[in-house]
C-alpha positions as CSV (number, residue, x, y, z in Angstrom):
1,M,-25.2,-5.2,-14.5
2,L,-25.9,-3.5,-17.9
3,R,-23.5,-0.6,-17.0
4,F,-20.8,-3.1,-16.0
5,L,-21.2,-4.9,-19.4
6,C,-21.0,-1.6,-21.2
7,L,-17.9,-0.6,-19.4
8,S,-16.3,-4.0,-20.1
9,A,-17.1,-3.6,-23.8
10,L,-15.5,-0.2,-23.9
11,L,-12.4,-1.4,-22.2
12,A,-12.1,-4.3,-24.5
13,A,-12.4,-2.0,-27.5
14,A,-9.8,0.3,-26.1
15,N,-7.3,-2.5,-25.6
16,A,-8.0,-3.7,-29.1
17,I,-6.8,-0.4,-30.7
18,V,-3.3,-0.6,-32.1
19,C,-1.4,2.6,-32.9
20,L,0.4,1.9,-36.2
21,P,3.3,4.0,-37.6
22,E,1.1,5.5,-40.3
23,T,-1.7,6.4,-37.9
24,C,-0.5,10.0,-37.3
25,A,-0.6,10.7,-41.0
26,T,-4.4,10.7,-40.9
27,V,-4.7,12.8,-37.8
28,R,-5.1,16.6,-37.9
29,C,-3.8,18.2,-34.8
30,A,-5.4,21.3,-33.3
31,A,-2.9,23.9,-32.1
32,V,-2.3,23.8,-28.4
33,T,-0.8,27.0,-27.0
34,A,-0.4,28.7,-23.6
35,E,-3.3,31.0,-24.5
36,N,-5.8,28.2,-25.0
37,C,-4.5,25.7,-22.5
38,N,-5.4,26.2,-18.8
39,G,-2.9,23.6,-17.6
40,V,0.4,22.2,-18.9
41,I,1.2,21.3,-22.5
42,K,2.4,17.7,-23.0
43,A,4.2,17.1,-26.2
44,N,2.8,14.1,-28.1
45,G,0.3,13.5,-25.3
46,G,-2.7,13.1,-27.5
47,F,-4.2,10.2,-29.6
48,C,-1.5,7.6,-30.3
49,G,1.1,10.3,-29.5
50,C,0.3,12.2,-32.7
51,C,-0.6,15.6,-31.2
52,D,0.3,17.7,-28.3
53,A,-2.2,17.7,-25.5
54,C,-3.4,20.2,-22.8
55,I,-3.2,18.5,-19.4
56,T,-5.1,19.8,-16.4
57,E,-3.2,19.5,-13.2
58,L,-5.1,18.1,-10.2
59,G,-4.7,19.0,-6.6
60,E,-4.3,16.8,-3.6
61,G,-7.5,14.8,-2.9
62,E,-9.0,15.3,-6.3
63,M,-10.1,12.3,-8.3
64,C,-7.6,11.0,-10.9
65,A,-7.3,8.2,-13.4
66,D,-4.6,7.1,-15.8
67,M,-6.7,4.9,-18.0
68,L,-6.2,4.9,-21.7
69,L,-9.5,5.0,-23.6
70,F,-9.7,4.5,-27.4
71,G,-6.0,5.4,-27.8
72,V,-6.5,8.8,-26.0
73,P,-4.6,9.3,-22.7
74,S,-6.2,11.1,-19.8
75,T,-6.3,14.9,-20.1
76,S,-5.6,15.4,-16.5
77,Q,-2.8,14.3,-14.1
78,C,-1.7,14.9,-10.5
79,A,0.4,18.0,-10.0
80,Q,4.1,17.9,-9.3
81,G,4.7,16.3,-5.9
82,L,1.5,14.3,-6.0
83,T,0.8,10.8,-7.3
84,C,-2.5,9.0,-8.2
85,D,-3.3,6.4,-5.5
86,P,-4.7,3.3,-7.3
87,A,-6.6,2.3,-4.2
88,T,-8.6,5.6,-3.8
89,H,-8.1,7.1,-7.3
90,T,-7.3,10.4,-5.7
91,C,-4.1,12.5,-5.8
92,K,-1.9,12.2,-2.7
93,A,1.4,13.6,-1.7
94,V,4.6,11.7,-2.4
95,T,6.6,11.1,0.8
96,T,10.3,11.1,0.1
97,K,11.2,8.8,3.0
98,R,8.8,6.1,1.7
99,E,10.8,5.8,-1.5
100,T,13.9,4.4,0.2
101,G,12.9,1.4,2.3
102,P,12.2,-2.2,1.1
103,C,8.5,-1.8,1.6
104,A,8.4,1.5,-0.3
105,E,10.2,-0.1,-3.2
106,H,7.7,-3.0,-3.2
107,L,4.8,-0.6,-2.9
108,A,6.1,1.4,-5.9
109,K,6.2,-1.7,-8.1
110,V,2.7,-2.8,-7.0
111,D,1.3,0.7,-7.7
112,A,2.9,0.7,-11.1
113,R,1.3,-2.7,-11.9
114,L,-2.1,-1.5,-10.7
115,Q,-1.9,1.7,-12.7
116,A,-1.1,-0.4,-15.8
117,E,-3.9,-2.9,-14.9
118,P,-6.4,-1.0,-12.8
119,F,-8.9,-3.9,-12.6
120,L,-6.3,-6.5,-11.6
121,L,-7.5,-8.6,-8.7
122,G,-5.6,-10.3,-5.9
123,L,-2.5,-8.1,-5.8
124,E,-2.0,-6.9,-2.3
125,R,-0.5,-3.4,-1.5
126,P,2.1,-3.7,1.3
127,H,1.7,-1.6,4.4
128,C,4.7,0.6,5.0
129,D,5.8,2.9,7.9
130,A,7.1,6.5,7.5
131,D,10.6,5.2,6.8
132,G,9.6,2.9,4.0
133,N,10.0,-0.3,6.1
134,Y,7.2,-2.9,6.4
135,L,4.6,-2.5,9.2
136,G,4.3,-5.5,11.4
137,M,0.9,-6.7,9.9
138,Q,0.6,-7.6,6.3
139,F,-2.2,-9.3,4.3
140,S,-2.3,-12.3,1.9
141,G,-5.8,-13.3,0.7
142,S,-8.0,-14.0,3.7
143,Q,-5.0,-14.1,6.1
144,A,-3.1,-11.5,8.2
145,Y,0.4,-12.3,9.3
146,C,3.5,-10.7,11.0
147,V,6.7,-9.6,9.2
148,T,9.9,-8.0,10.2
149,K,10.8,-4.5,9.0
150,N,12.4,-5.9,5.9
151,G,9.4,-8.0,5.1
152,T,10.6,-11.5,6.3
153,M,7.5,-13.5,7.4
154,I,7.5,-14.5,11.1
155,S,6.2,-18.0,11.5
156,G,3.6,-18.9,14.0
157,Y,1.7,-15.6,13.8
158,M,-1.2,-15.7,11.4
159,V,-4.9,-15.0,11.9
160,N,-8.0,-14.5,9.8
161,R,-8.0,-11.1,8.0
162,W,-11.4,-10.2,9.4
163,E,-10.3,-10.7,13.0
164,T,-7.5,-8.1,13.0
165,G,-9.5,-4.9,13.3
166,D,-7.2,-2.0,14.1
167,N,-5.4,-3.9,16.9
168,M,-2.9,-6.2,15.2
169,N,0.6,-4.7,15.5
170,C,2.9,-7.8,15.8
171,Q,5.2,-6.0,18.2
172,C,5.7,-9.0,20.4
173,A,6.4,-11.3,17.5
174,R,8.9,-8.8,16.1
175,D,10.7,-8.3,19.4
176,Q,10.9,-12.1,19.9
177,Y,12.2,-12.6,16.4
178,D,14.9,-10.0,16.9
179,Y,16.0,-11.5,20.2
180,M,16.2,-15.0,18.7
181,Q,18.5,-13.6,16.0
182,T,21.1,-12.6,18.7
183,G,21.6,-16.2,19.8
184,L,20.9,-15.3,23.4
185,I,18.6,-17.3,25.6
186,G,16.6,-16.7,28.8
187,K,14.3,-13.9,27.9
188,M,10.6,-15.0,27.7
189,F,8.0,-13.4,25.5
190,H,4.3,-13.7,26.0
191,C,2.6,-13.1,22.6
192,E,-1.0,-13.4,21.4
193,A,-1.8,-15.4,18.3
194,N,-1.9,-12.1,16.3
195,G,1.7,-11.2,17.4
196,N,0.7,-8.6,19.9
197,Y,1.9,-8.6,23.5
198,A,-0.4,-10.6,25.8
199,S,-2.1,-8.6,28.6
200,V,0.0,-10.4,31.2
201,G,3.7,-10.9,31.0
202,C,6.2,-12.5,33.4
203,T,9.9,-12.2,34.1
204,G,11.3,-14.8,36.4
205,S,8.9,-15.1,39.4
206,V,7.3,-11.7,38.8
207,C,4.2,-11.1,36.6
208,Y,2.7,-7.8,35.5
209,C,0.1,-6.3,33.2
210,Q,1.2,-4.8,29.9
211,D,-0.4,-3.3,26.9
212,M,-0.4,-4.7,23.3
213,Y,3.0,-3.0,22.7
214,G,4.6,-4.5,25.7
215,K,4.5,-1.4,27.9
216,Q,4.4,-2.6,31.5
217,S,2.1,-1.3,34.2
218,V,3.9,-0.8,37.5
219,L,0.7,-0.8,39.4
220,Y,0.0,-4.5,39.0
221,Y,3.2,-6.4,39.8
222,M,2.7,-9.8,41.6
223,G,4.4,-13.1,42.0
224,R,3.9,-15.8,39.3
225,Q,2.5,-18.3,41.8
226,R,0.0,-15.7,43.0
227,M,-1.0,-14.8,39.5
228,E,-1.7,-18.5,38.7
229,V,-3.8,-18.9,41.8
230,F,-5.6,-15.7,41.0
């Protein structure tokens, strides 16, 4: 508790510092050259932007932080092609594809907000696929819910966050939503409350086993009436 209070006091003091136009007039800058810098030289990267700074480049998986302390920016940064993940505070590779989709754009804005306010609570990072679209399951507070690839919420599919585990994929909810947008009728979908395909599906009078992604098993076909009796 004491350490937390000390950290809070330091952060409050850091935020209270204001860099005035005349601040640099009282600062004496040490020379930063390629000979004495084992990293990259960042122009005006020191205290209040008064002096050049030597920045150490971090590799993938190394701890990183972009916090400003007492007017002095961090003396390290993730190397080119890497970004500081605010969730793990480690450097990770930037995936080009993820920068183009709707989820990737949302994620970039959230990450920028979290970098500016690292202790901000309640802001959810969206879950994106390799193409930058939204994954089926997203979180909001204590709830997990299903969305389309562009992030539209699919009504009727929401469960408690702690009930999802690694099994919630929302594939059935997505396929049902896409089918309804076509205006066609007749196809039946058997979905669980979490948006996954139910273990048993039926088409007409024929029922079958299927996995949570809707892949049917040809080994267990039977009539609907027999399935109900069974």
